[in-house]
KEDO-577938 format. One record per residue (C-alpha): residue in three letters; x, y, z. Coordinates in Angstrom, 2 decimals. Each point is the difference from the previous one (the first is absolute). Example, Ala and Ser with C-alpha at 12.3 -4.5 7.8 and 13.67 -1.06 7.14 Angstrom:
<sites>
 code      xx      yy      zz
  Ala   12.30   -4.50    7.80
  Ser    1.37    3.44   -0.66
</sites>
This chain:
<sites>
 code      xx      yy      zz
  Met    7.48  198.00  138.25
  Ala   -3.58   -0.23    1.26
  Ser   -2.17   -2.77   -1.38
  Ala   -3.41    0.86   -1.39
  Asp   -1.86   -1.27    3.05
  Glu    1.93    2.47    2.19
  Ile   -1.24    3.04   -1.94
  Pro   -3.20    1.46    1.54
  Ala   -1.54    1.10   -3.31
  Trp    0.62   -3.45   -1.50
  Leu   -1.61   -1.71    3.01
  Lys   -3.06    2.28   -0.18
  Leu   -0.32   -0.55   -3.75
  His    0.42   -3.75    0.47
  Arg   -2.80   -0.06    2.59
  Leu   -2.22    2.12   -2.25
  Leu    0.58   -2.39   -2.92
  Val   -0.80   -3.03    2.17
  Ser   -3.19    1.70    1.21
  Leu   -0.97    0.95   -3.55
  Gln    0.63   -3.48   -1.40
  Asp   -2.02   -1.53    2.84
  Gly   -2.80    2.53   -0.55
  Val   -0.34   -0.78   -3.71
  Gly    0.80   -3.72    0.08
  Ala    3.28    0.26   -1.90
  Thr    2.76   -2.56    0.40
  Asn    2.62    2.75    0.12
  Ala    0.53    3.72   -0.46
  Ile    3.20    1.71   -1.07
  Val    1.22    3.47   -0.85
  Cys    2.64    0.29   -2.69
  Asp    1.39    2.77   -2.13
  Leu   -0.56    0.17   -3.74
  Ser    3.30   -1.73   -0.67
  Gly   -1.28   -3.04    1.87
  Ser    2.01    0.38    3.21
  Leu   -1.93   -1.36    2.95
  Leu   -0.15    2.58    2.79
  Cys   -2.41   -1.58    2.49
  Tyr   -2.25   -3.04    0.21
  Gly   -2.74   -1.55    2.08
  Leu    0.25   -3.64    0.99
  Ser   -0.69   -2.68   -2.57
  Arg   -3.14   -1.88    0.89
  Arg   -0.01   -2.39   -2.90
  Pro   -2.26   -3.00    0.62
  Gln    2.62   -2.48   -1.25
  Asn    2.39    1.18    2.73
  Gly   -2.40   -1.27    2.66
  Pro   -0.49    1.37    3.52
  Ala    3.73    0.45    0.59
  Ala   -0.02    2.94   -2.43
  Leu   -2.12    1.93    2.49
  Glu    2.59   -0.40    2.76
  Val    3.00    1.72   -1.55
  Pro    2.55    0.62    2.80
  Ser    1.72    2.93   -1.74
  Leu   -1.30    2.88   -2.06
  Arg    2.89   -0.42   -2.43
  Leu   -0.14   -2.40   -2.90
  Thr    2.92   -2.38    0.20
  Glu    2.24   -0.17   -3.04
  Ala   -1.44   -3.41   -0.93
  Glu   -3.61    1.18    0.44
  Phe    0.67    3.06   -2.12
  Glu    1.60   -2.04   -2.77
  Arg   -3.06   -2.29   -0.08
  Glu   -2.31    3.02   -0.21
  Arg    2.19    2.05   -2.35
  Ser   -1.02   -1.59   -3.30
  Thr   -3.70    0.08    0.96
  Leu    0.23    3.67    1.01
  Ser    1.96    0.92   -3.10
  Glu   -2.43   -1.77   -2.32
  Met   -2.97    1.61    1.73
  Phe    1.56    3.47   -0.17
  Glu    0.85   -0.38   -3.70
  Arg   -3.56   -1.19   -0.74
  Val   -1.44    3.04    1.82
  Leu    2.24    2.38   -1.96
  Arg   -1.08   -1.59   -3.30
  Ala   -3.68    0.28    1.00
  Arg    0.09    3.78    0.56
  Ala   -2.28    2.02   -2.25
  Pro    1.71    1.75   -2.95
  Gly    1.60    3.25    1.14
  Asn    0.34   -1.17    3.60
  Asp    3.54   -1.20   -0.65
  Lys    1.38    3.55   -0.03
  Pro    2.00    1.19    3.02
  Gly   -2.30    1.43    2.66
  Ala   -3.17   -1.51   -1.49
  Arg   -2.26   -1.60    2.58
  Phe   -1.55   -3.36   -0.74
  Thr   -2.23   -2.66    1.43
  Val    0.14   -3.56   -1.29
  Ala   -2.39   -2.72    1.10
  Leu    0.79   -3.49   -1.26
  Ala   -3.13   -1.30    1.70
  Asp   -0.78   -2.98   -2.23
  Glu    3.43   -1.11   -1.16
  Glu    3.26   -1.07    1.57
  Pro    1.78    1.51    1.69
  Phe   -3.10    1.21    1.84
  Thr    1.32    3.45    0.81
  Tyr   -1.19    3.49    0.83
  Ala    2.51    2.82   -0.50
  Gln   -0.33    3.68    0.83
  Ser    2.79    2.45   -0.74
  Phe    0.73    3.02    2.17
  Gly    2.85    2.51   -0.02
  Gly    2.43   -2.17   -2.01
  Tyr   -0.84   -3.15    1.94
  Val   -2.41   -2.89   -0.43
  Leu   -2.18   -1.75    2.55
  Leu   -0.48   -3.61   -1.11
  Leu   -2.47   -2.40    1.56
  Trp   -0.29   -3.51   -1.23
  Phe   -2.65   -2.59    0.55
  Ser   -0.27   -3.77   -0.16
  Gly   -2.91    0.22   -2.44
  Pro   -2.41    2.38   -1.77
  Phe   -1.19    3.09    1.86
  Thr   -2.40    2.90   -0.55
  Pro    1.97    3.23   -0.62
  Phe   -2.56    2.70    0.85
  Pro   -0.50   -0.79    3.71
  Leu    3.74   -0.55    0.24
  Ala    0.75    3.46   -1.41
  Ala   -2.38    1.55    2.52
  Lys    1.91   -1.65    2.86
  Ile    3.43    0.91   -1.36
  Arg   -0.69    3.65   -0.83
  Pro   -0.16    1.19    3.65
  Ala    3.24   -1.86    0.86
  Leu    2.08    1.51   -2.84
  Pro    0.86    3.33    1.68
  Ala    1.49   -1.79    3.02
  Ile    1.79   -2.51   -2.23
  Glu    1.48    2.81   -2.07
  Ala    1.03    2.04    3.06
  Leu    1.81   -2.99    1.53
  Thr    1.58   -1.02   -3.30
  Val    1.60    3.41   -0.53
  Met    1.35   -0.14    3.58
  Leu    2.05   -3.11   -0.82
  Pro    3.71    0.49   -0.56
  Pro    0.76    0.35   -3.71
  Pro    0.84   -3.28   -1.75
  Glu    3.26    1.47   -1.27
  Gly    1.06    0.97    3.53
  Pro    2.48   -1.80    2.23
  Ser   -2.57   -2.54    1.23
  Arg   -1.11   -1.07   -3.49
  Gly    0.38   -3.69    0.79
  Ala   -2.39    0.26    2.91
  Met   -2.68    2.01   -1.78
  Ala   -0.20   -0.86   -3.66
  Met    0.15   -3.42   -1.53
  Pro   -0.03    0.14   -3.80
  Met   -2.63   -2.25   -1.56
  Arg    0.91    0.54   -3.63
  Gly    2.97   -1.86   -1.39
</sites>
């Protein structure tokens, strides 16, 4: 079974997420589906992790790293879902959520049944951020739909459920 970092579409999406998070000053960027399964991620650049966080030797999260991040990701995802505007919780509805002045400092943009989540170490201004994200969404969506389906034989390598 191929690991995620051996799948060309995953690698390209990973690089795009890292570039996007660097371009907007986010501490991380992820793509998940609406059930909360993590499909791809950038690299965590949390300040409390120090310089070592920038020198990650593998593109894969280790099991221990993922478990440490899992509750934070799950809480952030649930908060984003609760913050959607009324009517945007229906299947297929697109939504944008900017938690710019409250924790978790998160920007979320849905696309084609998936969600791009960027989180920040502090408050941010959503309008310039949206302008930078908008042009990247078509490439993010194209790469996301190229990933093997989470229910396929390589589920363990591609999707890591965040919701308990």
